[in-house]
N, C-alpha and C positions, 0 to 999 in steps of 0.2 A: 199365693203367687210367690215365686222365687225372687229373692232380692237380687238386684243387678249391681255388680261390683266392677269398677274399673281398676285394673292393676297397671301401673306405669313403672316399669323397672327395666333398665337397659341391659342387665346381666341375664342372658337367656336362661341359664340353668336355674337361677333363683326365681325368675319370672314363671318358668314352666312348673316348678315345684309348688309355688303359691297357687297358681291357677288350678293345678290338679287337686290340691287339698280343698280349695274353695268349692270346686265342682262336686267333689265327693261329699261335701257338707250340704249340698243341695242348692248352691247359689249359681246364678247365671253370671258369666264372667267375660269381660272384654279385656284384652291385654295389648298394651302398646309399649314401645321401647324408648320413647322420649316425651318431653314435656309438650312440645307443639302438637303431637298426636293426641296427647291427653286432653288438651283444650279443645281440639277439633272434635274429639269424641263427645265431650260434654255439650258442645254447640249443637250436635245432632241429636243426642239423647242424654238427658240427665240421669246419672247413676244414683243408686241409693247410698253408696259408700265409695270413697276413693282411697286406694292404697298407693301412695306416691313415694318413690325413692328420692331421697334428697339430692343425690348427685346423678344427674342425667345430662346427656348432650343436648345442645340447643337451649331449651328452657329447663332449668332444674326444678326440683320439687318446691322450693321456696317461691319461685316466680309463678308457678302454676297455682299454688295456694293463694298467693297475694292477688292474682288476677281473678280467681273465682270469687274470693271474698269481696273484691271491689265491685263485682257484678251483683252483689247482694245474695249470693248463693250460700245457704247454710248446710249444704251437704257434708256429712261427717267425713273428716280426712284423717287417715292414719299414716303418719310419716315413718319411712324406714331410713335409718341413719347409721353411719359408721361410728364406732366408739371414739374416734379421734376428732369428731366434729361437734363437741359439746355446745360451743357457741352457736353453731348453725341450728342445733336442735332447739335451743331456747328461742332463737329468732323465728324458727318455724312455728312454734307455739304462739309467739306474739303476733304472727301474721295471720293466725286463724286455724292452724292445725288443732285437732281435738286430742290427739294422742300420738305417741311415737314408740317405735321399737328399735333397739340397737341391734345391729348385726354382730355376730350370728344369733339367731333366735330360733326357738322351737316352733314347729307348725301348730302345736297344741296351744301355745301362748298366743300366736297370731289369731287363731280361730276364736279364742276366748275374747280377745280385744274386739274382733269383728262382731261377735255376737252382742257384746255390751253396747257398742256404738249403734248397731242397727236397732236394738231395743229402744234406745233413747230416741232415735229418729222416728220410730213408729209411734211412740208416745207423743212426740211433738206434732205429728200429722193428725193423730186422733184428737188431740186437744183443740185443733183449729176449728173443728165443727162442734165442739162440746159447748153446752150452755155455761154462762158465767158461774163460777163457784159460789155457793151460798156463803161460804166462810173464807174470806180472804185472810192472808197473813200480812199484818201491818207492822211497820216499824217507822214511826214518824210519818214522813211523806212518802216513804217507800211502801208500795202495795203490791203484793204477789197473789195472783190467782192460780192456784195449783192445777185445777182441772183444765183451765185454758192454757196453762203453761205460759202465762203472760206476766210481765212485771212492768210497773210504771211508777213514775214520780208524780205525785198528786199535789198540786199547789193552787194558789188563788187564781192563777191564770188558766187552770184546767189540768189535764193529765198528759204527760209525755210518756209514750210507750217506749220501752227499752228493747233493743234487738239483741238477742242472745243465740248462741249455738245451743244445741240440746245439752251438752255437757256443762256449759257455763250456767245454764238455768238450774240444772240439778245441784251444782255447787252453791249457787245463791240460795236456793230453797233450803238446802241442808243447814246453812248458816242461819237463815231467818227462822227456821223451825226450832232452833236451839239458841235463842238470844242470850248472850252473856257467857255461854259455855266455850271454853278454850279447846281447840282441836290442834293436835300436832299434824304435820304434813303426812306422816304415815297413817294416822287415823283417818284423814280426809281421803287419802288414796284408797283405803279399804272401804270406807263408807260410800264414796261417790263413784270412784272408778271401778271398784270391785276387785282390786288387787293391792298388794302392799309389798312391792319388790324394791329392794334396796337399790338406790341409784336413780330412781324416777321422781325424786322429790321436786326437781325443777318443773315437772308437769304442774304440780300444785301451785308453786310460786308464780309461774307465768300466767296461769288461769286467774289467780287472785289479782294480779296486775291488770289483766284484761277486764275483770269485773269492776275494779275500781275506776278504770278509764270510762266505763259506761254508766256506773251508778253514782260516783262521787262528783260533786261540783269541783273539788280540787283533789285529784287523785294523790297528790303528794302529801296532803293533810286530810286523810280519810275520816269520815264521821260514822260510816256504817260498818265497814269491814276493817277491823283493827288488828294491828300486830301486837302480840304479847311477847315481849323480848325473852328469848330463851325457851319459850313454851309452844308458840304456834300462832293461831289466828282465832278471832271470834267476831261474831256480829254483836254490835253494841246492845246493851240492855234496852228493851222496848220502852220508850218514854211513857 
């Protein structure tokens, strides 16, 4: 069945071009011109992927993203931004966007990002019905069940399940599968996002901050996901 994608973009020429390319790629598409219409659309029918322009009248893409994440929705979100709004791009990622593209961008690049995000979302849905993995990935009290795509903190008082977007989980699993190994941001982009374009390193940094906020007891003094100054990041060696 075709994936359903919502495109929220106030510039009609860009919106129409995105819709045309997505439809030609076999996706079902709903297109709106502002943030309020985007939220109303999701209230009626949840999409498989959202493409949100950051700057829109009424509610902008940041507000739409924040509202959907506050509702507990993990729908993948691809944010479209202008090159002059770097701080807003970072804020968008911190509010829960999975990825972003700066304008102008090629349709081939957009379709590649869409394909990667939809693939992760499909893995997440399939994992919900899968049996618990026979082999969990453990690092101290952090336990990851790859088949279930589930992570939890296990302690004396029981297990606390951690909530992640599909991309956050992929990043955590990549770290946990290689404890002690240092990865640069470019290497993480290539391994987890599937691309390594100069200028997108903020995507990695912001996702790591989000992981720490969910995994670490004190995100400012992390125990699991460590910064290696001048080199990158690593998961601590397994105890």
